[in-house]
C-alpha positions as CSV (number, residue, x, y, z in Angstrom):
1,X,-0.2,-0.1,0.1
2,X,2.8,2.3,0.7
3,X,4.4,1.7,-2.6
4,X,1.4,2.5,-4.3
5,X,0.8,5.4,-2.9
6,X,4.3,6.7,-3.3
7,X,3.7,5.9,-7.1
8,X,-0.4,7.5,-7.5
9,X,1.4,10.7,-5.2
10,X,4.4,10.6,-8.3
11,X,1.5,9.8,-11.6
12,X,-1.8,11.3,-10.7
13,X,-0.8,14.4,-9.3
14,X,2.9,15.3,-9.3
15,X,4.4,14.3,-13.3
16,X,1.4,15.9,-14.6
17,X,1.9,19.4,-12.8
18,X,5.0,19.3,-13.4
19,X,4.2,18.7,-17.3
20,X,1.2,21.6,-17.0
21,X,4.3,24.3,-15.8
22,X,6.2,22.9,-18.4
23,X,3.4,23.8,-21.0
24,X,2.8,27.1,-19.3
25,X,6.0,28.7,-19.4
26,X,7.0,27.2,-23.1
27,X,4.6,30.4,-24.0
28,X,7.2,32.4,-23.3
29,X,10.7,31.0,-23.3
30,X,12.2,27.5,-25.3
31,X,12.5,24.3,-24.3
32,X,16.2,24.4,-23.6
33,X,16.0,27.2,-21.5
34,X,13.3,25.5,-19.5
35,X,15.1,22.0,-19.2
36,X,18.4,24.2,-17.6
37,X,16.6,25.3,-14.6
38,X,14.6,22.6,-14.0
39,X,17.8,20.8,-13.7
40,X,19.7,23.3,-11.9
41,X,16.8,23.0,-9.3
42,X,16.5,19.2,-9.8
43,X,20.3,18.4,-8.9
44,X,19.4,20.5,-5.5
45,X,16.9,18.6,-4.5
46,X,18.8,14.9,-5.4
47,X,21.5,15.8,-3.9
48,X,19.0,17.2,-1.1
49,X,17.1,14.0,-0.4
50,X,20.2,11.2,-2.0
51,X,23.9,12.4,-0.4
52,X,22.4,12.7,3.3
53,X,22.3,9.0,3.5
54,X,24.4,7.9,1.2
55,X,27.0,10.2,1.1
56,X,27.8,13.6,-1.2
57,X,31.5,12.0,-2.9
58,X,29.7,8.5,-3.2
59,X,26.4,9.2,-5.3
60,X,29.2,10.8,-8.2
61,X,30.8,7.1,-8.0
62,X,29.8,4.7,-10.9
63,X,31.0,1.2,-11.8
64,X,29.6,2.1,-15.4
65,X,30.1,5.7,-16.7
66,X,29.9,5.2,-20.3
67,X,26.7,3.4,-19.6
68,X,25.6,6.0,-17.7
69,X,26.2,8.7,-19.8
70,X,24.6,7.3,-22.7
71,X,21.3,6.3,-20.6
72,X,21.0,10.4,-18.7
73,X,21.8,11.6,-22.5
74,X,18.5,9.5,-23.4
75,X,16.7,11.1,-20.8
76,X,18.1,14.1,-22.2
77,X,16.8,13.7,-25.3
78,X,13.7,12.5,-24.0
79,X,12.9,15.8,-22.2
80,X,13.6,18.0,-25.0
81,X,11.1,15.9,-27.4
82,X,8.7,15.6,-24.8
83,X,8.8,19.5,-23.8
84,X,9.1,20.3,-27.2
85,X,5.5,18.3,-28.3
86,X,4.1,19.6,-25.0
87,X,3.8,23.3,-26.5
88,X,2.0,22.6,-29.5
89,X,0.1,19.6,-28.3
90,X,-2.7,19.2,-25.1
91,X,-1.8,17.5,-22.1
92,X,-3.4,14.3,-21.7
93,X,-2.4,13.6,-26.1
94,X,1.0,14.2,-25.2
95,X,1.4,12.2,-22.5
96,X,-1.0,8.8,-23.9
97,X,1.3,8.8,-26.8
98,X,4.5,8.8,-25.0
99,X,2.8,5.5,-23.2
100,X,3.7,3.9,-26.6
101,X,7.4,3.7,-24.7
102,X,6.0,0.3,-22.8
103,X,5.6,-1.4,-26.2
104,X,8.8,-0.3,-27.1
105,X,10.7,-1.9,-24.6
106,X,9.3,-5.0,-25.1
107,X,10.6,-4.8,-28.7
108,X,14.0,-3.6,-27.6
109,X,14.3,-6.3,-24.6
110,X,15.0,-9.1,-27.4
111,X,18.4,-7.6,-29.4
112,X,19.2,-5.3,-25.6
113,X,18.4,-8.3,-23.1
114,X,18.5,-11.3,-24.9
115,X,14.6,-12.0,-23.6
116,X,12.1,-13.6,-25.6
117,X,9.0,-12.5,-26.2
118,X,5.7,-14.7,-27.1
119,X,2.6,-14.1,-29.4
120,X,0.3,-12.9,-26.8
121,X,2.8,-9.8,-26.3
122,X,3.6,-9.2,-29.7
123,X,-0.3,-9.0,-30.2
124,X,-0.4,-6.5,-27.5
125,X,2.7,-4.5,-28.5
126,X,1.0,-4.1,-32.4
127,X,-2.7,-3.6,-30.7
128,X,-0.9,-0.6,-28.9
129,X,0.9,0.9,-31.3
130,X,-2.7,1.1,-33.0
131,X,-3.8,3.1,-29.8
132,X,-1.5,5.4,-31.0
133,X,-2.1,5.8,-34.4
134,X,-5.8,6.3,-33.4
135,X,-4.7,9.5,-31.0
136,X,-2.4,11.2,-33.8
137,X,-5.3,9.8,-36.4
138,X,-3.0,10.9,-39.8
139,X,-4.8,13.6,-41.8
140,X,-6.5,15.1,-38.8
141,X,-6.1,18.6,-36.9
142,X,-3.4,17.5,-34.8
143,X,-0.1,18.6,-35.7
144,X,1.9,15.6,-37.2
145,X,5.5,17.2,-35.8
146,X,5.0,18.0,-32.4
147,X,3.3,14.5,-32.1
148,X,6.5,12.5,-33.9
149,X,8.3,14.1,-31.7
150,X,6.2,13.0,-28.7
151,X,7.0,9.3,-30.2
152,X,10.3,10.5,-30.2
153,X,10.0,10.8,-26.2
154,X,9.1,7.2,-26.3
155,X,12.0,6.1,-28.5
156,X,14.3,7.6,-25.9
157,X,12.3,6.6,-22.9
158,X,12.4,2.8,-24.3
159,X,15.8,3.1,-24.7
160,X,16.2,5.0,-21.0
161,X,14.7,1.9,-19.1
162,X,16.6,-0.7,-21.4
163,X,19.6,0.4,-20.1
164,X,18.3,1.1,-16.4
165,X,17.8,-2.4,-16.2
166,X,21.2,-3.3,-17.1
167,X,22.7,-0.8,-14.6
168,X,20.4,-1.8,-11.7
169,X,23.2,-4.5,-10.9
170,X,25.8,-1.9,-10.7
171,X,25.1,0.6,-9.1
172,X,22.5,2.3,-6.8
173,X,19.6,3.8,-7.4
174,X,20.6,6.8,-5.6
175,X,23.9,7.2,-7.5
176,X,21.7,6.8,-11.1
177,X,19.3,9.2,-9.9
178,X,21.9,11.9,-9.8
179,X,24.0,11.3,-13.4
180,X,20.2,11.2,-14.6
181,X,19.7,15.1,-13.7
182,X,23.5,15.6,-13.8
183,X,24.4,15.0,-17.7
184,X,21.1,16.8,-18.8
185,X,22.2,20.1,-16.7
186,X,25.6,20.1,-18.2
187,X,24.1,19.5,-21.6
188,X,21.4,22.5,-21.0
189,X,24.2,24.9,-19.7
190,X,26.2,24.4,-22.9
191,X,22.9,25.6,-24.9
192,X,20.6,27.8,-23.1
193,X,22.6,30.9,-21.6
194,X,23.5,31.6,-24.8
195,X,19.8,32.8,-26.0
196,X,18.4,33.2,-22.4
197,X,15.2,35.2,-21.6
198,X,15.0,35.8,-18.0
199,X,12.0,35.9,-16.2
200,X,10.0,39.5,-16.0
201,X,7.8,38.6,-12.8
202,X,8.2,36.9,-9.5
203,X,5.2,34.7,-10.2
204,X,7.1,33.4,-13.1
205,X,10.3,32.9,-11.3
206,X,8.4,30.8,-8.8
207,X,7.1,28.7,-11.6
208,X,10.5,28.0,-12.3
209,X,11.2,27.1,-9.0
210,X,8.7,24.9,-8.8
211,X,9.6,23.1,-11.8
212,X,12.8,21.4,-10.0
213,X,11.8,21.3,-6.8
214,X,8.3,19.1,-8.1
215,X,10.8,17.2,-10.3
216,X,12.8,16.1,-7.8
217,X,10.3,15.5,-5.3
218,X,8.2,13.3,-7.8
219,X,11.2,11.3,-8.8
220,X,12.5,10.9,-6.0
221,X,8.4,8.8,-4.8
222,X,8.9,7.6,-8.2
223,X,12.3,5.4,-6.9
224,X,11.0,5.0,-3.3
225,X,7.6,3.3,-5.0
226,X,9.7,0.5,-6.5
227,X,12.4,0.3,-3.6
228,X,9.0,-0.8,-1.8
229,X,6.7,-2.4,-4.5
230,X,7.6,-5.2,-7.5
231,X,7.3,-3.1,-10.8
232,X,4.7,-5.4,-12.1
233,X,2.1,-4.6,-9.4
234,X,3.3,-0.6,-10.3
235,X,3.5,-0.2,-13.3
236,X,-0.8,0.0,-14.4
237,X,-0.9,2.9,-11.3
238,X,1.4,5.0,-14.1
239,X,-1.3,5.7,-16.6
240,X,-2.8,7.7,-13.6
241,X,-1.1,10.2,-15.3
242,X,-3.8,10.3,-17.4
243,X,-6.5,11.5,-15.0
244,X,-4.2,14.4,-13.9
245,X,-2.9,15.9,-17.4
246,X,-6.9,15.3,-18.3
247,X,-7.7,17.5,-15.4
248,X,-5.5,20.2,-15.7
249,X,-5.5,20.5,-19.7
250,X,-9.5,20.9,-19.0
251,X,-9.3,23.8,-16.4
252,X,-6.1,25.6,-18.0
253,X,-6.2,25.4,-21.2
254,X,-10.1,24.1,-21.7
255,X,-8.7,20.8,-23.4
256,X,-10.5,18.2,-23.7
257,X,-10.1,15.0,-25.4
258,X,-12.6,14.0,-28.2
259,X,-13.7,10.7,-28.6
260,X,-11.3,9.4,-31.3
261,X,-8.7,10.2,-28.4
262,X,-10.6,8.9,-25.8
263,X,-10.6,5.1,-27.6
264,X,-6.7,5.2,-28.1
265,X,-6.2,6.1,-25.0
266,X,-8.2,2.9,-24.1
267,X,-6.3,1.3,-26.5
268,X,-3.5,1.7,-25.6
269,X,-4.0,1.6,-21.1
270,X,-5.2,-2.1,-22.0
271,X,-2.8,-3.4,-24.0
272,X,0.0,-1.8,-21.6
273,X,-1.9,-3.4,-18.8
274,X,-2.0,-6.8,-20.7
275,X,2.1,-6.5,-21.5
276,X,2.5,-6.0,-17.5
277,X,0.3,-9.1,-16.3
278,X,2.3,-11.1,-18.7
279,X,5.6,-9.8,-17.7
280,X,4.5,-10.5,-14.4
281,X,3.5,-14.4,-15.2
282,X,6.8,-15.0,-16.8
283,X,8.9,-14.2,-14.4
284,X,9.5,-16.3,-11.4
285,X,8.5,-15.7,-7.7
């Protein structure tokens, strides 16, 4: 129950709130500026949460530096594509498209992890991608480029999850958490300051501060959830993001998914939950 509470707190409340803040700031600032400020504050939060119980020096020590850097670089790419898509598309639409990462993980687990995928999981993957096509609906009023950026974010995140599995036996989760944001900060620092529009009012500064604070706390609760409970039990609760995303999108921007989008969302959720169920059944107790 504690693990489910941590998971729901992160997915239903904090992640949608974080993404809504990004979408709001994206109306006046570039994506790299948002990533840069968020990363500064996010790293400060992660160090404050991880270093006291593990050691300030130890959180930077990794036995797999290349793997850590590659994984964090993929997270940076996923973040950029996701935020760029978020500026142009409704919150719930982008969130639902990026859930296709779960299907990409199944496909990538074959060459990268040596896993075997049965016909049932392949069928669930195919159905899940059909759900994404229903949401995007080529020829509809949804902008194609932002939708493709959302799919790009899902692909980067899928590789990111595969490398997370590879790193799990080698590095502590606190080390991995710190490296994830550290690399993003380095990349953003090399780009954002050269074209920086500084906030002109207190409310905007507070929104930027909230980015780092919410980002750090939400990822901390996500880590605690997976430390406390099993992934197969928790993964269906990840779809709770759609609840928060839909509510915030409606009350802030007046965006509410149409019937086709809801159909695509339902297909993706059902396929994702079925894949999680099959994952749980095939693993020994």
